[in-house]
C-alpha positions, 0 to 999 in steps of 0.5 A: 272251726267249721268242722267242729260246728258242722255236726250241730246243724246236720243233727236232724239229717243225720238222725234221719239217715241212721234212723235214730232219735236225736237223743240217741244221736247226741252220743256222737257229740260225746264220742267226738269230744273223747276222740278230741281229748285223746287226739290232743294227748297223743298229738302232744306226745308225738310232736316231741318225737316227730315233726309237727308239720308232718303230723298236721299234714297227716291229720288234716286229710283225715279230718276232711275224709271224716267230714266227707264220710259222715253223711254216708253211714246208715248206722249209728256205730260206724257214724260214731267211729267216723266222728271219733276218728275225726275228733282224734285228728282235730285234736292233733291239728289243734295241739300241733298248731299250738306247738308250732306257734310256740316254737316259732314265736316263743314268748311273743306268741300272743297275737299269733295264738289269738289269730289261730284260735280266732280263725 
């Protein structure tokens, strides 16, 4: 949750960092959302073939590295690529977490699914 909301408050600083206006940097939100969409689709397909715990263990550090590297870029293109990769890994995380909850608790997943998305 905090990774998703981190981009908004840092938008002015990132626009200064990459020497672009806020309107140009708003593109990064779209790139992250497209990455999230593809990450969710690919993560769901891979969860059928691979262990979802392994996928989560791979996606979580990628999300963290993306958060760490985002303020270091001086150009909008590598920043957008970094944020896109972060969106892909966040899609993996959300889809993988949902799949694990459904596998663990089956039809009684209601409170656990709500707790996952509340946190």
